[in-house]
Structures are given as structure tokens and as C-alpha cells.
N, C-alpha and C positions, 0 to 999 in steps of 0.2 A: 077334306084338305087339298086333294088335288085340283079342285075347282078353283080354290080361292088362287092356287098358284096361278092358273092357266088365266083367271081375271086380272090379276096383278101383271102378268107377263102382257096382257092385251092391252092394259091401259100403260104401261111403260113403255111398249113400243109406238103407241099412238102419240104420246106426247114429246117422244123422241124423233120422231119421223114423219110428222104431218109436214115439216114443210119441205119434204122430198116430193111429194107430189107436185108442188109448182115446177121443181129443176125436172123431173121425169117428163111431167106434159111438154114442157119445152124439148126436150129431146124427143120425144113423139113428134112433136110440130116441126122440128128441124128435119127429123128422115122421114116426114109424109111422103108417101107413093114411092117409098125406097124400099127395096125387098130387104127382109133380112133387119129391118128396124126393131121390130118386137123382139125378136131372138136376142139381137145385141144388147140393147136394153135390158132385159130379163138377166142375161148372163153377166153382164156388168154389174147390174145392182146387187146380184147373189154374191159376185166375187168381192164387191166392195165392202158389202155388210157381212161377208164371211170373215174378211180381215178385220173390220171391226168388231165382231165378236171374238175371233182368235185373241186380238190384242187385249181385250177386256178380261178373257179367261187368263191370258198368261200374267197379266199384272195382278189379277186376283190372286193366283197360285203362285204369287212372289218371284215373278220375272219381270219387274217392272223395270229392271236395269236394261232390258231389250229394248225398251220404247219409253225414256222416261216421261213424265207428265210434262215436262217443260217443251218436249219437243212437238206436243200435238198442235199448238197454236199455229206452228211453221208450216202444216199443211193447208192452212188457207192460201200458200202461193199457189198449189195446184189449181184450183178453179179462178182464181186471180187470173195468171198466166194465159190457162185455157179462154179465159175472156176476152184478154187483150188480144190473142191470137184471132179469136171468132170476129172482134170487132174490126181489127185488122183487116181481115180480110172480106168482111161484108163493106167496108166502107172504102178500099182500095178499089173493087171491083173484082177481084179475085175469085168471090164468093156469089157471081151472079145467076147462078143457076137455080132461081125459086122454082120454077116449075117441077124438076125431077127430083126434089129434095135432096139433103145432104146425107152423106153416108155417117153414121153414128158408130163410132169405135166402142167395142166391148170395156177398152182399157180407160176411156175418157170417161164412160159412164162408173166405172170401178172407182178411179182417180177421184170425181166429184164425190160419190157418195161415201168414199173413204175419208175425204178431207172434211165433208160435212159432218163427219160421224165424231168428233171430239166430245159434243156434249153426251152421246149416246155411251163412250166410253167411261167419261166422268160419272155416268149415272149407273150403268151396270155394273161398275167394279165394286162399289160399296153393297150392292143387291147381292151380287155374286159371294160376298165376303161373308154375308149373315144368315145363307141359306143352305140345307144339305146338298151334295154332290145330284142326287135325283133330283131336286127341285131345280138346280141348274141346267140339266139335261132338259127338263120340262120346258124352262125358259128359252133356252136355244130353240127348241122344238117349234114351240109357238112362233118364237120371232121368223123362223125361215118360213113358216108358212104364210105369215102376213107380210113378209117380203114380196111374196106372189100377188096377195091381195092388193097392196100398195102399188106394183106393176099395174095390175088390171084396174085399178081406180083411176090413176094416171093416165093410163090410154081411153078410159071411160070419157074422162074429162077433156083429154085433148080430141078426141074425137065427136063431141056434140055439135051438133048444127050450130052453126053462127059461131062457136068459141073455136072450132077448128079453121075455120076460114079468118077469124081475127088472130089465131095463133100462128098459122102459116105466113099470114100478110105481116106480123110483127115479129116474128120470131127473128130476123136477121138484127134487130135491135134489142129485142128482150132476151134473147139467150146470151149474149156478151153480157148486157147490162147486169143480168141477174148472177152470173158466175163471176164478174167483177166485185158486185156487192157482196156477194156470200164471202168471197175470198179476205175483202177486207173486213167484214164482220168477224170472221174468225181469227184474224190476225189480230185486231182491236181487242176482242174479247177475251182472247189468251194472253193480251200484252206482250205479243211476239215482238222484236227489235224495240221492245221497252215502249212501246205505244200507251 
């Protein structure tokens, strides 16, 4: 029974977080050669994912009024605004120190992770409502272990020879573009602003 729960948790995590590999890889490219990048990305991913888990747990336990489901699509504004800011910096020349890399903030990673987690919350809540509390604890433990694996995989992708050079060269375009697209997709998919 425990192995079945673990297998279900792994599958659920993979389905709801596979897109994070791209976003996290871009964060690694953005912070390339900058001390503290891996630490900041790891902390930010755990902070953002912890907020996703907390929201899903609170919603499943009847505290949905704290964060009504209708508000989740508006979190798409976070990556959208961060993407617009990054694009502005890249194209205005404020962000031209490409060799040293750019500082990657824990809170930027956390904000993007949480904003991108609307589908996670929407999938985790029904699962949490149908399993025993011990299974929920097991799901959460597996998820938290897999967050570390996700960060490791993203760094692996971002540092592969050829890929890392391409990401570092293209990051100033890809990073804002991916964030803007992610924000728009979250807003449109959630019908924010009547979209």
C-alpha cells in the first residue's frame, strides 16, 4: 500500500512539475558563474513549492476561503510582470553584464514557482480529499524529495556542454519570453480578467 502511494505521488509530481525544468534551467542560465545561484534557486523552489503544498492542504481541509480558487489565475501576473521587467532590462541596456551572470533572487524563483503552481493546487486538492492523513503526509514527503531532484535535473540540463552555452547566449531573450508566455498562459487558462 505504501509503495502504491509513493508511485502515485511520483507520477503526480512529474505530471504537474515537468514544465519547471525549463523555467529552472533558465534561472540557472541567468545566474551562470554567479556565486549563490544554486542555493537561491533551491531555496526559492522549496519556498514556492511549500506555498503550493500549504495552499493545497489548507484548501483540502476546508480553508478554501483563505485563497478562493478564482484568485489562482491572477498569480499569472507574477511571471508576466517579472518577464516584462527582464525584457525591459535586456533591451534597454540595464542588463548588459552577460559575462558575470545575473543575481537570481530566492523570492523571484519562489514567486514564479508559486504562480506556475495553479495546476498543482487544482490536482493536489482532490487527491488530498480522497486519501488518509498518513497518505497525505507521504505524498508531501515524496513531493519535497522530488523538488530537490527537479532542481538537480534542471541544473544538469542547464550545464550540459552545448546547452549551457546556448542558454547563456540566449538567456536574455528566452528568460523574459518564457516568463511572459507562462504568465499569459496562466491568466488565459484560468480565465482571469474574463479572458
